[in-house]
N, C-alpha and C positions, 0 to 999 in steps of 0.2 A: 504494500500500500504506500502511496505517496504521502510524505509528511506535509504539514502546513505550518510554516514558520515565517518569521519576518525577513531574515537575511542570513543565508548560509555563510556569507563572508565574515560574519562575526565570530565564527567558530574558534579561531585561535585564542581570543580573549576568554571565551567560555572554558576552553580547555585549561587555561591557567588557573581559573577559579576552581575547577574541579580538582586539579592536582593539589592545590593549596589545602582544600578541606580533606582530601584523601590522606595527606600527611598528618592530619590531626584527628583521624577517625580509626584508631587501632582495632576496635572490635570489628568494624566492617572490613578492615584489611584482612583480619583472620578469617572472616566468613567468605570473603572473595577467594582466598586460597583454598579453603575447604570446598566451596562450591565448584571451583574449577576441577577439582579431583573427582568429586562425587556426582556432579551434574544432576542434582535431584529434580530440577524443573525441566528436564529434557522433554521437548514436545508440548510443554504447557504454555498456554497463552495467558499473560497477565496484563490487565488494563489498570493503569495507575493514575490517580488524580491527587496530587499533592502540590503545594506551592513550588513552582518550578524554578528552583535556584540550585546552587552547586551541590548542597548536601543531598537533595532529592535526586539529582542527576547521578551522584555516586551510588545511591541505593539502587537505582535503575540498572546501573552497570554491574553491580554485584549480583543482582537477580539474573541478568543476562549471562553473566559468567557461569551461573548454575544451569544454563540451558533454556531459560525462559525466553519466549518471544514477547517482547515488551511493546506496549502502546502507551504513550505517556501524554498527559495534558496537565495544565495548571489548575489549581483549585480556587483561584481568585484572579480577577482581571488585572489587578495591579501588582501581583507578586511574581509573574513570569519574567525571567531575565532572558532577553532575546539571544544574547551571546551563548548562554548555557544551553538553550534549546537547540541552537545551531550546532554546538559541540556534540550533543547527543546524536543528532542526525548524522553527522560525519562518522560517528562510531557505529552506525548501522541500526540505531533505535528509532522507531516510528514516533514522531512528536507532532502534536496538534495543539499549538498554543502560540500566542504572542502577547506582548505587554499592552495593556490598556485596550483590550478587546471590548466590543459592544456586547450587550446581553445576547443578541442573536448569534454573534460569533462565538461567544462562550458556550452556548447550547450546542452549536454545530461542532465545536471541538470535543465536547463530552460525547456527542453521538458518534463522531469519527473514531474516538478512542474505543468505544463499545462495539463499533462495527468490526473490530478485531476478533469479535466473538470469544470473549474471555472465559477461561476456566476459573480464574481467580480475579477478584477486584481488590485493589488497595485504594482506600478512599480517605479523604480529608474533608469532613463536613457533610458527607452523605450525598453529593450530587450524582456520582456514578450510580449509587444504589437507588436513588430516587428515579433516575431515568430508566433503570432496568425494571422498576415497578410501575412505570407509566408508559412513556412513548416508545421505549425499547423492550417491552415485555416479551416480544417474540424471541428474544435471546436468552430468556431465563433458563430454558431447559438445559443449556450447556454450562451453566455456572455451578461450580462446586461449592463456592462460598467466598468469603472475603474478610478484610481487616479494616477497621476504622480507627483513624488517628486521633480524633479530637473529642472533647467534651460535647460540643454541639452535635457532632455526628452520632455519637452514642445515644444522646437524647432522642434524636430522630429515629434511630433504630429501635429503641425501646418503645417508642410510640407505635411504630409499625408492628412490633411483636405483640404489644398489648391488644391491638386491634385484630390480631391473628392474620396479619397480611404479609409478614416477612417471609420471603420465598426461598431463602437459603441461609445457612449459618453464617454469622458474622462475628469475628473475633474483636472483642473490645480492647484494642491496643491501648487506648487512652487510660483505661483503668488498671493497666499493669503497674506494679510498684516501680519498675525501672523506667516507666514513662512519666506518670503524673507527678511523682515525688521530685523529679529532677527537671524534666522538660517544662512542665506547667509552672513550677515554682521558680527554679533558678534560670531556666531558659527564657520564659516570658518576662520574669523580673528584669533580666539584663536587656533583652532585645527590645522591649517596649521603650525603655529609657534611651537606648541607642537610637531608636527611630525618632523619638521626640527631640532629643538633643541635637542630632545632626540636621534635623529639619528646621528647628526654630533658632538654634544658636543662642538660646536664652539660659540664664542660670536657674537652677532648681532650688538651691539653698535659700532658705528664708521664705519661700512661697508656700502657699497652702494647696495641697494636692487632695482632690476628692476621688476616691476609688470606689466605684460601684461594683459590689460583689467581692466576697471574701472566701472564695474557693481557693484551690491551690494556685491558680494564676493570680488572683487578687492578692493572696498572701505574698507572692513573689514581687509583684509590682509595689506593694506597700513597703516591704522590707527594703527594696532598693531606693524608693523615694526617701525613706527615713535616712538611709545611708548617704544620700546626696544632700541632706540637710533640710528637707522639707518638713513642714507640719502636715500630718496626714489625718484626713477624715475618711471613714469607711461608712458606706451605706449598705444595708443588708435587708433581706426579707426572712432570713433564717435566724431564729433567736439564739441557737447554739453558736453559730458562726459569729453573730454580733457580739456575744460575750467573749468569744475567743479573740476577736479584734480588740475589744476593750482591754482584755488582760495582756495583750501584746503591746499595749501602750498607746493605742490609737483612739482618737475621738470617734464616737459612733452616733449617727443621727440620721434622720430621714433626708431624702434628696430635696424635699421642700425646704428644709432648714439649710442643708449644705450648699445649695445653689447660690446663696448670697455670699459665701465665704471663699469659695475656691478660686484659685488662679489657673490651675490646670485640672481638667477632669479626664479620668480614664474609666471607660465602661468595660467591664469584663464579666458579664452575667450570663450570656447566651440567650437572653430574652430580648423582647422588642420594647420600644418606647420607654426606655429607662430615663432619658432626659428629653423633656417635651417643652412645648411653648411656655407653659407657666414657669418653668425653670429658666429658660433663655431670658425671659423678660426681667428676672430678678438678678441675673448675673452681672458681674463687674465688667466695665469696659476693658478690653484687652484679654479677656478670658480665652484660654486655649482648650479646645475640645478634641478628644481623640478616643478611638475605640480599639480594644484588644480582643473583642469577641469575634467569632468567625464571620458573621454576616453584618452588613452595614445597616442594621435596623435598631441598634441600641440607642443611638442619638437620632432623634426624629427629624431627619433632614427636610422633609416636606414642610413641616411646621416652622422650621428655622427659615426656610425660603419664604414662607408665607408672611412672616413678620419683618422681613428685611426690605429696606428701600433700595439697596443695591448689593450685588454679589460680584466680587472681583477677585483676581488672583494676586496675593501679596508677594509670594515667591513660590518656587517649586514645591508642590504638595501642600501648600497652605492657601485655603480659600477664606476670604474675608467676607463676613456677613455684617453689613452696616444697617443699624436701625435708624428710624426717622429722627431720633434724638441725638444721633451721632455716635452712639455706642457701637463698638465693633467686637464681634466674636470671631475667633479664628478656628476653623475646622481643618484637621490634618488628614491627609490621605483619603479625602472624600468620605470619611467615616468608616473606611475599611480597616482591616488589621494594620495598625500603625507600625508594628514591628516588621512587617513585610512590605506594605505599601510605601513606607518611608525608610526602610532599612533592609538588611540582609537576613532577617530572621534570627533564629536561635543560634548560639555558638556551635561550632562544629563538634566539639567534645560532647555537648549535650545531645545533639541529634544522632551521634554515634550510638548512644544507648537506645534512643527511641526507635531508630531505624533498624537496629538489631532485633528489637521486639517485632517490628513489622516483618522482617525476613523470616524469623522463626515462626511467627504466627501464620504466614503464608505456607510455610513448610508443614505446619501442623494441620492446616486445612487439607492440603494435598494428601497427607498420610491418613487422615481420619474422616474425611467428608462423608463417606458412606455410612458412618455410624453416628454422625452428629445430627441433632435436631435443628429445625429451622428457627433458631433462637439466637439471642445475643450471648456469646460464649466468653466466659472469663479466661484470661491468659493463665495457663497452668503454672503453678508455683515453681516447677522445675525450670521453666523457661526464664522466669525472673531471676532465680538463683544462679543459673548458668551465666546469664548476661552480667549480673553483679560480680561474679567471680572473675569473668573476663575483664571487666572494668578495673577491679582491684589489681589484677595481674599487670595490666597496662600501666598502672600508677606505681608499680613496685611495692605494693602493700600486701602483707600477709596477715591473716587473722587466725585466731585460735580455733581448735576443734574440740568437741566433747570427747572425753575418754569413754571407753565402754562402761566403766563404773558410773560416770556421770549420766550417760544415756539411760542406764537402768534406773537411776535415781529419779531423773526428771520425768520418766514415763511410768513411774509407780504411783500407787495411791496410798 
């Protein structure tokens, strides 16, 4: 099949990016060598939709090294890097994506990736899975199962399962210990501020940051905001998480209260309309708005446009919404994932662990799909432990082991 990308001539730059992350992803390095020998995916077609930058490209190459026939697209219109896409095509992988695509182009890329007739889907946010359950349902019979990367995607899968409509088993990669404890917390925590800082070139120290949502991603963003010297306010709907944020030293209040205090707002809830018209109207002049949830629905952009007298571009990836009274609110990355729309996403060492979970989850699907139910499947503990040990080894860290006597003691009553 022919790839659809922006410019094949960009490939040399993309290859440099892939080589850089490869040098910093030792777990995937080990998997690549293992897969080259064992070829576990020989003859298997995998359709992958993840933010198409260098780490994702390397995951695709690792799976291809194991014999997989890959078809790849991006999972967000603003996160595809055209040079990386070109580099993958030069390496013989089918790619359907380019930066800043329209909605119709995005849907076309998803459809082209699925026209590969996958045995396994690797998803980020659930768009491949959604298409297979709707406009591409004629391809369902050939799908063994798949893997889902994100909190939002797992939420969509569980909604499908609850309604009895999920048509194949899906591994909840996001819920693996080696994914959410590190990727969501440390990865999101760093990459969100990378995106904000490189885009705004403003100081964080001394400012008030409002973080909507205190899940693992929210915890990471709050921790890094505090480290940069910000005063942090957390908004939550979960009473337990609200207490946790309070005991972690953060102020906790409703968005109706917080909207008057914040200088920078970061939404990371997975829900829609977290910040709306009534909040925009109370915000301070110069407020920066950004989103770290998968879809651009947490900040209600239609309502922001509705109350604005003018909308202009302040600089790359910053849109200025000016009110009739002269107050300006600044939206980063069109309200899409700020760490990818305005940055390079999570650090390579973090994605090394997350993508190792993806690779082993895909292998688990291949080995067990005949016995798996059409449900959301937890990542087996042995996969988490294997990846954790590989990570420790790459860091030169050894840990203790229980003696036989200790094992008998701890398992006795």
